[in-house]
OpenMM code with the backbone's topology and positions (N, CA, C; nanometers):
from openmm import Vec3, app, unit

residues = "MET TYR LEU HIS LEU ARG TRP LEU VAL LYS GLU LEU MET THR ARG ILE SER PHE TYR PHE ARG LEU VAL ARG TRP MET TYR LEU HIS LEU ARG VAL ASP THR ASP SER GLY THR ARG SER GLN TYR CYS SER VAL GLN THR PRO TRP LEU ALA VAL GLU SER ARG THR ARG VAL SER SER PHE LEU ARG LEU VAL LYS TRP MET TYR LEU TYR LEU ARG VAL ASP VAL HIS SER GLY THR".split()
positions = [
    Vec3(2.4207, -1.1549, 3.8146),
    Vec3(2.5508, -1.0925, 3.8296),
    Vec3(2.5361, -0.9453, 3.8658),
    Vec3(2.4487, -0.8740, 3.7926),
    Vec3(2.4304, -0.7312, 3.8165),
    Vec3(2.3733, -0.7057, 3.9559),
    Vec3(2.2775, -0.7898, 3.9998),
    Vec3(2.2195, -0.7728, 4.1337),
    Vec3(2.3237, -0.7968, 4.2420),
    Vec3(2.4099, -0.8946, 4.2201),
    Vec3(2.5164, -0.9220, 4.3164),
    Vec3(2.6113, -0.8028, 4.3258),
    Vec3(2.6428, -0.7429, 4.2133),
    Vec3(2.7311, -0.6263, 4.2114),
    Vec3(2.6663, -0.5077, 4.2822),
    Vec3(2.5372, -0.4868, 4.2592),
    Vec3(2.4663, -0.3776, 4.3276),
    Vec3(2.4669, -0.3998, 4.4780),
    Vec3(2.4434, -0.5236, 4.5216),
    Vec3(2.4450, -0.5539, 4.6643),
    Vec3(2.5837, -0.5290, 4.7228),
    Vec3(2.6860, -0.5698, 4.6510),
    Vec3(2.8232, -0.5518, 4.6974),
    Vec3(2.8590, -0.4038, 4.7108),
    Vec3(2.8191, -0.3236, 4.6130),
    Vec3(2.8466, -0.1799, 4.6186),
    Vec3(2.7703, -0.1163, 4.7338),
    Vec3(2.6455, -0.1566, 4.7535),
    Vec3(2.5659, -0.1019, 4.8641),
    Vec3(2.6288, -0.1387, 4.9982),
    Vec3(2.6729, -0.2618, 5.0124),
    Vec3(2.7388, -0.3063, 5.1354),
    Vec3(2.8676, -0.2276, 5.1593),
    Vec3(2.9448, -0.2076, 5.0548),
    Vec3(3.0691, -0.1315, 5.0667),
    Vec3(3.0418, 0.0126, 5.1071),
    Vec3(2.9414, 0.0747, 5.0473),
    Vec3(2.9071, 0.2125, 5.0826),
    Vec3(2.8577, 0.2226, 5.2262),
    Vec3(2.7845, 0.1224, 5.2727),
    Vec3(2.7382, 0.1219, 5.4113),
    Vec3(2.8557, 0.1137, 5.5066),
    Vec3(2.9506, 0.0274, 5.4759),
    Vec3(3.0687, 0.0160, 5.5621),
    Vec3(3.1529, 0.1423, 5.5599),
    Vec3(3.1715, 0.2015, 5.4430),
    Vec3(3.2489, 0.3250, 5.4340),
    Vec3(3.1792, 0.4352, 5.5121),
    Vec3(3.0469, 0.4409, 5.5009),
    Vec3(2.9715, 0.5412, 5.5758),
    Vec3(2.9893, 0.5209, 5.7261),
    Vec3(2.9868, 0.3949, 5.7713),
    Vec3(3.0074, 0.3660, 5.9131),
    Vec3(3.1464, 0.4086, 5.9577),
    Vec3(3.2488, 0.3730, 5.8803),
    Vec3(3.3851, 0.4112, 5.9163),
    Vec3(3.4039, 0.5624, 5.9108),
    Vec3(3.3369, 0.6271, 5.8173),
    Vec3(3.3421, 0.7726, 5.8089),
    Vec3(3.2873, 0.8349, 5.9375),
    Vec3(3.1736, 0.7840, 5.9845),
    Vec3(3.1165, 0.8357, 6.1099),
    Vec3(3.2061, 0.8040, 6.2278),
    Vec3(3.2657, 0.6856, 6.2307),
    Vec3(3.3544, 0.6473, 6.3397),
    Vec3(3.4785, 0.7362, 6.3442),
    Vec3(3.5413, 0.7570, 6.2296),
    Vec3(3.6609, 0.8409, 6.2250),
    Vec3(3.6257, 0.9849, 6.2604),
    Vec3(3.5121, 1.0313, 6.2140),
    Vec3(3.4688, 1.1673, 6.2485),
    Vec3(3.4485, 1.1805, 6.3989),
    Vec3(3.3855, 1.0802, 6.4597),
    Vec3(3.3660, 1.0835, 6.6047),
    Vec3(3.5006, 1.0832, 6.6767),
    Vec3(3.5939, 0.9996, 6.6303),
    Vec3(3.7265, 0.9957, 6.6920),
    Vec3(3.7956, 1.1307, 6.6795),
    Vec3(3.7838, 1.1923, 6.5626),
    Vec3(3.8468, 1.3226, 6.5405),
    Vec3(3.7887, 1.4274, 6.6356),
    Vec3(3.6571, 1.4319, 6.6471),
    Vec3(3.5941, 1.5293, 6.7362),
    Vec3(3.6251, 1.4985, 6.8817),
    Vec3(3.6281, 1.3706, 6.9173),
    Vec3(3.6573, 1.3320, 7.0551),
    Vec3(3.8004, 1.3698, 7.0929),
    Vec3(3.8958, 1.3437, 7.0038),
    Vec3(4.0344, 1.3817, 7.0314),
    Vec3(4.0480, 1.5326, 7.0436),
    Vec3(3.9748, 1.6039, 6.9608),
    Vec3(3.9821, 1.7494, 6.9642),
    Vec3(3.9307, 1.8040, 7.0963),
    Vec3(3.8163, 1.7537, 7.1393),
    Vec3(3.7592, 1.8004, 7.2657),
    Vec3(3.8486, 1.7606, 7.3811),
    Vec3(3.8978, 1.6371, 7.3811),
    Vec3(3.9823, 1.5895, 7.4897),
    Vec3(4.1121, 1.6687, 7.4967),
    Vec3(4.1707, 1.6990, 7.3821),
    Vec3(4.2961, 1.7736, 7.3801),
    Vec3(4.2742, 1.9178, 7.4236),
    Vec3(4.1680, 1.9785, 7.3735),
    Vec3(4.1431, 2.1187, 7.4052),
    Vec3(4.0960, 2.1394, 7.5482),
    Vec3(4.0361, 2.0364, 7.6087),
    Vec3(3.9883, 2.0525, 7.7458),
    Vec3(4.1037, 2.0589, 7.8444),
    Vec3(4.2172, 1.9979, 7.8110),
    Vec3(4.3358, 2.0045, 7.8964),
    Vec3(4.3307, 1.9120, 8.0159),
    Vec3(4.2344, 1.8226, 8.0235),
    Vec3(4.2228, 1.7365, 8.1410),
    Vec3(4.3355, 1.6339, 8.1466),
    Vec3(4.3767, 1.5807, 8.0335),
    Vec3(4.4809, 1.4778, 8.0351),
    Vec3(4.6212, 1.5367, 8.0407),
    Vec3(4.6351, 1.6620, 8.0001),
    Vec3(4.7693, 1.7197, 7.9955),
    Vec3(4.8271, 1.7389, 8.1352),
    Vec3(4.7463, 1.7301, 8.2385),
    Vec3(4.7948, 1.7510, 8.3743),
    Vec3(4.8790, 1.6334, 8.4229),
    Vec3(4.8476, 1.5136, 8.3773),
    Vec3(4.9211, 1.3974, 8.4278),
    Vec3(4.9917, 1.3179, 8.3188),
    Vec3(4.9884, 1.3644, 8.1950),
    Vec3(5.0620, 1.2970, 8.0879),
    Vec3(5.1963, 1.3650, 8.0675),
    Vec3(5.2810, 1.3021, 7.9897),
    Vec3(5.4147, 1.3554, 7.9677),
    Vec3(5.4115, 1.4809, 7.8817),
    Vec3(5.5271, 1.5438, 7.8662),
    Vec3(5.5389, 1.6664, 7.7881),
    Vec3(5.5116, 1.6396, 7.6409),
    Vec3(5.5358, 1.5179, 7.5943),
    Vec3(5.5167, 1.4848, 7.4532),
    Vec3(5.3698, 1.4678, 7.4167),
    Vec3(5.2823, 1.4622, 7.5149),
    Vec3(5.1414, 1.4364, 7.4870),
    Vec3(5.0780, 1.5405, 7.3958),
    Vec3(5.0966, 1.6726, 7.4185),
    Vec3(5.0346, 1.7680, 7.3255),
    Vec3(5.0817, 1.7480, 7.1816),
    Vec3(5.2109, 1.7209, 7.1602),
    Vec3(5.2601, 1.6972, 7.0249),
    Vec3(5.1961, 1.5716, 6.9671),
    Vec3(5.1866, 1.4676, 7.0505),
    Vec3(5.1278, 1.3422, 7.0047),
    Vec3(4.9808, 1.3610, 6.9699),
    Vec3(4.9109, 1.4399, 7.0502),
    Vec3(4.7694, 1.4656, 7.0219),
    Vec3(4.7531, 1.5419, 6.8912),
    Vec3(4.8391, 1.6397, 6.8672),
    Vec3(4.8323, 1.7159, 6.7422),
    Vec3(4.8649, 1.6249, 6.6246),
    Vec3(4.9663, 1.5395, 6.6395),
    Vec3(5.0026, 1.4451, 6.5335),
    Vec3(4.8869, 1.3489, 6.5057),
    Vec3(4.8237, 1.2977, 6.6108),
    Vec3(4.7109, 1.2063, 6.5931),
    Vec3(4.5952, 1.2762, 6.5243),
    Vec3(4.5690, 1.4005, 6.5659),
    Vec3(4.4612, 1.4765, 6.5041),
    Vec3(4.4882, 1.5003, 6.3564),
    Vec3(4.6133, 1.5292, 6.3233),
    Vec3(4.6496, 1.5524, 6.1834),
    Vec3(4.6298, 1.4261, 6.1014),
    Vec3(4.6730, 1.3131, 6.1550),
    Vec3(4.6566, 1.1863, 6.0822),
    Vec3(4.5096, 1.1499, 6.0673),
    Vec3(4.4323, 1.1665, 6.1746),
    Vec3(4.2894, 1.1355, 6.1676),
    Vec3(4.2216, 1.2286, 6.0682),
    Vec3(4.2616, 1.3561, 6.0679),
    Vec3(4.2026, 1.4528, 5.9757),
    Vec3(4.2317, 1.4151, 5.8305),
    Vec3(4.3551, 1.3756, 5.8008),
    Vec3(4.3868, 1.3382, 5.6627),
    Vec3(4.3173, 1.2075, 5.6255),
    Vec3(4.3046, 1.1144, 5.7206),
    Vec3(4.2321, 0.9904, 5.6941),
    Vec3(4.0844, 1.0200, 5.6705),
    Vec3(4.0300, 1.1151, 5.7476),
    Vec3(3.8908, 1.1543, 5.7311),
    Vec3(3.8666, 1.2123, 5.5919),
    Vec3(3.9589, 1.2954, 5.5445),
    Vec3(3.9456, 1.3510, 5.4093),
    Vec3(3.9526, 1.2401, 5.3044),
    Vec3(4.0402, 1.1421, 5.3251),
    Vec3(4.0526, 1.0316, 5.2306),
    Vec3(3.9243, 0.9489, 5.2257),
    Vec3(3.8699, 0.9153, 5.3418),
    Vec3(3.7475, 0.8350, 5.3471),
    Vec3(3.6315, 0.9128, 5.2860),
    Vec3(3.6241, 1.0424, 5.3143),
    Vec3(3.5176, 1.1247, 5.2569),
    Vec3(3.5285, 1.1269, 5.1046),
    Vec3(3.6506, 1.1423, 5.0535),
    Vec3(3.6709, 1.1422, 4.9087),
    Vec3(3.6283, 1.0085, 4.8499),
    Vec3(3.6673, 0.8974, 4.9143),
    Vec3(3.6298, 0.7646, 4.8652),
    Vec3(3.4785, 0.7483, 4.8644),
    Vec3(3.4134, 0.7940, 4.9701),
    Vec3(3.2680, 0.7809, 4.9809),
    Vec3(3.1991, 0.8601, 4.8695),
    Vec3(3.2424, 0.9841, 4.8489),
    Vec3(3.1816, 1.0660, 4.7441),
    Vec3(3.2112, 1.0098, 4.6055),
    Vec3(3.3328, 0.9610, 4.5852),
    Vec3(3.3698, 0.9050, 4.4557),
    Vec3(3.2864, 0.7809, 4.4251),
    Vec3(3.2690, 0.6936, 4.5246),
    Vec3(3.1893, 0.5726, 4.5035),
    Vec3(3.0434, 0.6076, 4.4779),
    Vec3(2.9919, 0.7081, 4.5473),
    Vec3(2.8527, 0.7479, 4.5258),
    Vec3(2.8316, 0.7969, 4.3835),
    Vec3(2.9218, 0.8813, 4.3366),
    Vec3(2.9093, 0.9333, 4.2005),
    Vec3(2.9249, 0.8203, 4.1003),
    Vec3(3.0201, 0.7305, 4.1252),
    Vec3(3.0460, 0.6202, 4.0338),
    Vec3(2.9264, 0.5266, 4.0261),
    Vec3(2.8641, 0.4976, 4.1398),
    Vec3(2.7497, 0.4063, 4.1416),
    Vec3(2.6315, 0.4689, 4.0694),
    Vec3(2.6057, 0.5959, 4.0923),
    Vec3(2.4904, 0.6602, 4.0307),
    Vec3(2.5105, 0.6861, 3.8817),
    Vec3(2.6350, 0.6946, 3.8380),
    Vec3(2.6587, 0.7157, 3.6948),
    Vec3(2.6430, 0.5863, 3.6160),
    Vec3(2.6471, 0.4734, 3.6864),
    Vec3(2.6271, 0.3453, 3.6207),
    Vec3(2.7511, 0.2867, 3.5571),
    Vec3(2.8690, 0.3431, 3.5856),
    Vec3(2.9921, 0.2889, 3.5271),
    Vec3(3.0644, 0.2028, 3.6267),
] * unit.nanometer
topology = app.Topology()
chain = topology.addChain("A")
for resn in residues:
    res = topology.addResidue(resn, chain)
    for name in ("N", "CA", "C"):
        topology.addAtom(name, app.Element.getBySymbol(name[0]), res)
């Protein structure tokens, strides 16, 4: 039972770490794409607002995933 639980926690942490890297990449990619101004030439006027809104949501999701990852790491190492 204990080994199964350890495997499950390790698998969960691996997936969270992967999603953390994915969301971070998306956040940086959106930032570079928005700041470069290449898409703003042919997109609608609402695009800059939408990009800022998307960046804000991705940023808050990134903070949430980071908190979950750190919380799970501390919880696993404390043995509770």
